[in-house]
C-alpha positions as CSV (number, residue, x, y, z in Angstrom):
1,M,9.5,12.8,-13.4
2,R,8.1,13.4,-16.1
3,M,4.3,12.6,-14.9
4,F,5.2,15.0,-12.1
5,I,6.1,18.2,-14.0
6,L,3.5,17.3,-16.7
7,V,0.6,15.7,-14.6
8,V,1.2,16.4,-10.8
9,G,2.4,19.7,-11.2
10,P,-1.2,21.2,-13.9
11,L,-3.3,19.3,-11.0
12,Q,-1.6,21.1,-7.7
13,L,-2.0,25.0,-9.9
14,V,-5.8,24.2,-10.9
15,S,-6.6,22.7,-6.9
16,Y,-7.4,25.5,-5.6
17,P,-10.8,26.7,-6.7
18,S,-11.3,22.7,-6.1
19,V,-10.6,22.6,-2.9
20,K,-12.8,26.5,-1.9
21,M,-15.7,24.6,-3.9
22,I,-15.7,21.5,-1.8
23,G,-15.4,23.8,1.5
24,I,-11.9,23.5,2.7
25,R,-11.1,26.0,5.1
26,T,-7.7,28.3,5.1
27,S,-8.7,30.5,8.1
28,L,-8.5,30.4,11.5
29,P,-9.2,28.6,14.2
30,L,-7.3,25.7,13.6
31,P,-8.8,22.4,14.2
32,S,-8.1,20.5,17.4
33,L,-6.1,17.2,17.2
34,W,-9.2,14.7,18.1
35,V,-11.2,16.5,15.1
36,I,-7.8,16.1,12.7
37,L,-7.4,12.6,13.7
38,L,-10.8,11.8,13.1
39,Q,-10.7,13.6,9.7
40,L,-7.7,11.9,8.8
41,G,-9.1,8.5,9.5
42,T,-12.0,9.4,7.4
43,Y,-9.8,9.9,4.7
44,F,-8.2,6.5,4.6
45,I,-11.0,4.1,5.1
46,V,-12.7,6.2,2.1
47,E,-9.9,6.5,-0.2
48,D,-8.7,2.8,0.8
49,Y,-12.3,1.4,0.0
50,T,-12.9,3.0,-3.1
51,N,-9.4,2.8,-4.2
52,Y,-9.9,-1.5,-4.2
53,W,-12.3,-1.7,-6.3
54,I,-10.9,1.1,-8.5
55,H,-7.7,-0.9,-8.6
56,R,-9.4,-4.2,-9.0
57,F,-10.6,-2.6,-12.1
58,L,-7.4,-2.4,-13.6
59,H,-6.4,-5.6,-13.0
60,C,-9.1,-6.7,-15.7
61,K,-7.8,-7.1,-19.1
62,W,-8.4,-4.2,-20.5
63,G,-7.5,-2.3,-17.3
64,Y,-4.2,-3.8,-17.4
65,E,-2.9,-3.6,-20.7
66,K,-4.0,-0.4,-21.1
67,I,-3.3,1.5,-17.9
68,H,-1.6,-0.4,-15.5
69,K,1.0,-2.9,-16.9
70,V,2.9,0.5,-16.8
71,H,3.3,0.3,-13.0
72,H,3.4,-3.3,-12.7
73,E,7.3,-2.8,-14.5
74,Y,7.8,-3.3,-11.3
75,T,7.8,-7.1,-10.4
76,A,9.9,-6.0,-6.8
77,P,8.8,-2.1,-6.5
78,I,10.7,0.2,-4.4
79,G,10.2,3.2,-3.1
80,F,10.0,5.5,-6.2
81,A,7.8,3.3,-7.6
82,A,5.1,4.3,-6.1
83,P,4.3,7.4,-7.9
84,Y,5.6,5.5,-11.4
85,A,2.2,4.7,-13.2
86,H,0.1,5.6,-16.9
87,W,-1.0,9.1,-16.5
88,L,-4.0,8.0,-17.0
89,E,-4.1,6.2,-13.5
90,V,-2.8,9.1,-11.4
91,L,-5.9,10.7,-12.5
92,I,-7.8,7.8,-11.8
93,L,-6.6,7.1,-8.3
94,G,-6.7,10.8,-7.3
95,I,-10.2,10.0,-7.3
96,P,-10.5,8.0,-3.7
97,S,-8.0,10.3,-2.3
98,F,-9.8,13.8,-2.8
99,L,-13.4,11.6,-1.8
100,G,-12.2,12.0,1.5
101,P,-12.1,15.6,2.0
102,A,-14.9,16.2,-0.5
103,I,-17.2,14.0,1.9
104,A,-15.6,15.3,4.8
105,P,-13.9,18.9,4.1
106,G,-12.2,20.3,6.8
107,H,-8.7,22.8,7.8
108,M,-6.2,23.2,5.1
109,I,-4.1,21.4,7.9
110,T,-5.8,18.6,7.6
111,F,-5.5,18.7,3.9
112,W,-1.9,18.6,3.5
113,L,-1.6,15.9,6.5
114,W,-3.7,14.1,4.6
115,I,-1.5,13.7,1.5
116,A,1.4,13.9,3.3
117,F,0.3,11.1,5.3
118,R,-1.0,9.1,1.8
119,Q,2.3,10.1,-0.1
120,I,4.4,8.4,3.0
121,E,2.7,5.6,3.3
122,A,2.2,4.5,-0.7
123,I,6.3,5.1,-0.5
124,E,6.5,2.8,2.5
125,T,4.5,0.0,1.1
126,H,6.3,0.4,-2.1
127,S,10.0,0.1,-0.5
128,G,10.4,-3.6,-0.2
129,Y,11.8,-3.0,3.3
130,D,9.4,-4.8,6.5
131,L,11.0,-3.5,8.6
132,P,10.4,-5.2,12.1
133,W,10.2,-2.0,14.2
134,S,8.1,-0.3,11.7
135,L,5.2,2.0,13.6
136,T,2.6,0.9,10.9
137,K,2.9,-2.7,12.4
138,Y,0.8,-1.2,15.5
139,I,-1.8,-0.3,12.7
140,P,-5.1,-3.1,12.9
141,F,-5.3,-4.5,9.1
142,Y,-2.5,-2.0,8.1
143,G,-1.1,-4.0,4.7
144,G,2.7,-2.8,4.4
145,A,5.6,-3.9,2.3
146,D,5.5,-7.6,2.7
147,Y,1.2,-7.4,1.7
148,H,1.8,-5.1,-1.8
149,D,4.8,-7.0,-2.6
150,Y,3.0,-10.3,-3.1
151,H,1.1,-8.0,-5.8
152,H,4.2,-6.6,-7.2
153,Y,5.8,-10.0,-7.4
154,V,2.2,-11.8,-8.8
155,G,1.9,-9.5,-11.5
156,G,-0.6,-8.9,-14.2
157,Q,-2.4,-12.2,-13.3
158,S,-2.5,-11.2,-9.7
159,Q,-6.4,-11.0,-8.7
160,S,-4.8,-10.8,-5.5
161,N,-4.2,-8.4,-2.1
162,F,-5.7,-5.0,-4.3
163,A,-5.4,-3.1,-0.8
164,S,-4.7,0.2,-0.6
165,V,-3.4,0.6,2.7
166,F,-5.5,-2.0,5.2
167,T,-6.7,-5.3,3.9
168,Y,-9.8,-5.6,5.5
169,C,-11.5,-5.5,1.9
170,D,-8.8,-8.4,0.4
171,Y,-10.2,-10.1,3.6
172,I,-13.7,-9.5,3.0
173,Y,-14.1,-10.5,-0.3
174,G,-11.5,-13.0,-0.7
175,T,-8.8,-11.3,-2.8
176,D,-6.2,-11.9,-0.3
177,K,-6.3,-16.0,-0.6
178,G,-3.3,-16.7,-2.5
179,Y,-1.3,-14.2,-0.2
180,R,-2.4,-16.0,3.0
181,Y,-1.6,-19.7,1.2
182,Q,1.5,-18.5,0.1
183,K,2.8,-17.2,3.6
184,K,1.1,-20.5,4.8
185,V,3.4,-22.8,2.8
186,L,6.3,-20.4,3.6
187,Q,6.4,-20.9,7.3
188,Q,6.0,-24.6,7.1
189,L,9.1,-24.5,4.9
190,K,10.8,-22.7,7.3
191,G,9.8,-25.4,10.2
192,A,10.8,-27.8,7.8
193,S,14.4,-26.1,7.2
194,N,14.8,-25.0,10.7
195,A,13.8,-28.9,11.7
196,N,16.6,-30.7,9.4
197,G,19.1,-28.3,10.6
198,E,18.6,-29.3,14.2
199,Q,18.8,-33.0,12.9
200,N,21.8,-32.2,10.5
201,G,23.8,-30.6,13.3
202,G,23.0,-33.0,16.1
203,S,24.2,-35.3,13.1
204,V,27.8,-33.4,13.0
205,T,28.3,-32.7,16.4
206,F,28.2,-36.8,17.4
207,A,30.3,-37.8,14.3
208,K,33.3,-35.1,15.7
209,D,32.5,-36.7,18.5
210,C,33.0,-40.2,17.9
211,K,35.8,-39.3,15.8
212,D,37.5,-37.3,18.8
213,D,37.3,-40.8,21.2
């Protein structure tokens, strides 16, 4: 709450001149649905790519010890951990969020939707819940809670899963190898556990049948 009052609040108060400066419209006509979707897609891609590299920088020795370690106090994050960070990190990571609208300015409605969707995505990613019915599972290359949980689980030494929203940067630059290896090992252990369970269950049933006989 201190962060929202002392950092985010003042930024919102001075945002109007910045919004006007980059050319975001506040007048009629309203944009079409197709234009809104196209611009939102652009904003997500621009933010995701630039956020990836800034996040990697924050995991270098200086960036982590001076700034980013505050956010990593949560090794198993919850929704409230999404905006929980050093004040300088809030400012730095605000740049990618503003870069997309600056490159492709649209209507204020689109800008509001972008900020709302980005915040909802950040909360969902930090929620700790990988819900099987979530609509985000139908979005290609979407990371989600399970993906980002691994990043927090590894902690300060993490050089994996830097992605903000999508996973393609981690795949291209090889920073998801630890996560993929862990998923592979867990899948093998699960398969072995199921096989052992079936064998043990069969033995118990057989012993019970013998006793009854």
